[in-house]
C-alpha positions in Angstrom: 9.3 36.5 31.6 9.0 38.2 28.3 11.3 37.4 25.4 13.1 39.7 23.1 10.8 39.8 19.9 13.6 39.3 18.0 14.6 36.1 19.6 11.0 34.9 19.4 11.2 35.3 15.6 14.4 33.7 15.4 13.2 30.7 17.4 9.9 30.6 15.7 12.1 30.7 12.1 14.2 27.9 13.4 10.9 25.9 14.1 9.8 26.6 10.6 12.8 25.6 9.1 13.0 22.4 11.2 9.1 21.4 10.0 10.2 22.1 6.4 13.0 19.9 6.6 11.0 17.0 8.2 8.1 17.6 5.4 11.0 17.4 2.9 12.4 14.0 4.4 8.9 12.6 4.3 8.5 13.9 0.7 11.6 12.0 -0.4 10.9 8.9 1.7 7.5 8.2 0.4 8.5 9.1 -3.2 11.0 6.1 -3.2 8.3 3.9 -1.4 6.2 1.3 -3.2 5.1 -2.4 -3.0 4.8 -5.4 -5.3 3.4 -8.8 -5.2 3.1 -11.7 -7.6 0.6 -14.3 -7.8 1.8 -17.8 -6.4 2.2 -19.4 -10.3 4.2 -16.2 -11.3 1.9 -15.3 -13.8 0.8 -12.1 -12.6 3.0 -9.0 -11.0 1.5 -6.2 -9.8 3.3 -2.5 -8.5 1.9 0.1 -6.5 2.8 3.5 -5.3 3.0 4.7 -1.9 -0.7 5.8 -2.0 -1.7 2.3 -3.1 -2.1 3.3 -6.9 -1.4 0.7 -9.7 2.1 1.6 -11.5 2.9 -1.4 -13.0 1.0 -4.7 -14.4 2.9 -7.6 -15.8 0.8 -10.6 -17.2 2.7 -13.5 -18.4 1.7 -15.8 -21.1 0.2 -18.3 -18.7 -2.8 -15.9 -18.1 -4.2 -16.9 -21.4 -5.4 -19.9 -20.1 -7.4 -18.5 -17.2 -11.1 -17.4 -17.4 -11.5 -13.8 -17.6 -13.5 -14.0 -14.3 -10.6 -15.7 -12.4 -7.9 -13.6 -14.3 -10.0 -10.4 -12.7 -10.0 -11.8 -9.2 -6.4 -13.0 -9.2 -5.1 -9.5 -10.4 -7.2 -8.0 -7.6 -5.8 -10.1 -5.0 -2.2 -9.4 -6.1 -3.1 -5.7 -6.2 -4.3 -5.9 -2.5 -1.0 -7.9 -1.6 1.1 -5.2 -3.2 -0.9 -2.4 -1.2 -0.1 -4.4 1.7 3.6 -4.3 0.8 3.4 -0.8 0.3 1.6 0.0 3.4 4.4 -1.8 5.4 6.8 0.4 3.6 5.0 3.5 4.3 4.8 2.7 7.9 8.4 1.9 8.1 9.6 5.1 6.3 7.0 7.2 8.5 8.2 5.6 11.9 11.7 6.3 11.2 10.6 10.1 10.6 8.0 10.6 13.4 8.3 7.5 15.6 5.5 5.9 17.1 3.4 9.0 17.5 0.0 10.1 17.0 1.2 11.3 13.5 2.0 7.6 12.4 -1.7 6.8 13.8 -2.7 9.4 11.1 -0.8 7.9 8.3 -2.1 4.2 9.3 -5.7 5.5 9.2 -4.9 6.4 5.6 -3.8 3.3 4.4 -6.0 1.0 2.0 -8.9 -0.4 4.2 -7.8 -3.4 6.2 -4.3 -2.6 6.3 -2.3 -1.3 9.2 1.4 -1.7 7.6 2.6 -3.1 10.7 1.7 -6.5 10.8 -1.8 -6.0 12.3 -3.6 -6.3 8.8 -6.8 -8.0 8.7 -6.1 -11.6 7.3 -9.0 -11.7 5.3 -7.5 -9.3 2.8 -4.2 -11.5 2.4 -5.7 -14.3 0.8 -5.5 -15.0 -2.9 -8.8 -16.0 -4.4 -8.3 -19.3 -6.3 -11.0 -21.0 -8.1 -10.4 -24.7 -7.7 -13.7 -26.0 -8.9 -13.7 -28.6 -11.8 -14.7 -27.6 -15.3 -18.1 -29.0 -14.9 -19.0 -27.1 -11.4 -17.6 -24.1 -12.7 -19.6 -24.1 -15.9 -22.8 -24.9 -13.9 -22.2 -22.2 -11.3 -20.0 -19.5 -12.8 -18.5 -16.7 -10.7 -20.0 -13.2 -10.7 -17.8 -10.4 -11.6 -18.0 -7.5 -9.2 -16.8 -4.0 -10.6 
């Protein structure tokens, strides 16, 4: 059965309006999403946006006592934790909009490596790197810094 061209255009226009409204909702939801994490000693806090990019870094006075290499490793580890937190918020926001659908799987595929945002993350990405060696061992075998 052929549809009247005017009806077809009206239906198509309504479909486009719904898609635009969904896109606006997703944009608004993701603008508000972010993540944060703090080191176990409370000396370092990192905030990230929905895309995982660092938006804030707080270093408290105790970091002055850390070796630079250790400080760098802890900052990176806390950043990964903040990215994991943001990933969970992104997945939750998108699940509210699109449900458990192929679109949600596309979002998950673009999260930082090792993060699924739904509790199935790679546990290796969740550890904070702590240097618990004594001074003698530390100076005999200093850590490598990887950029």
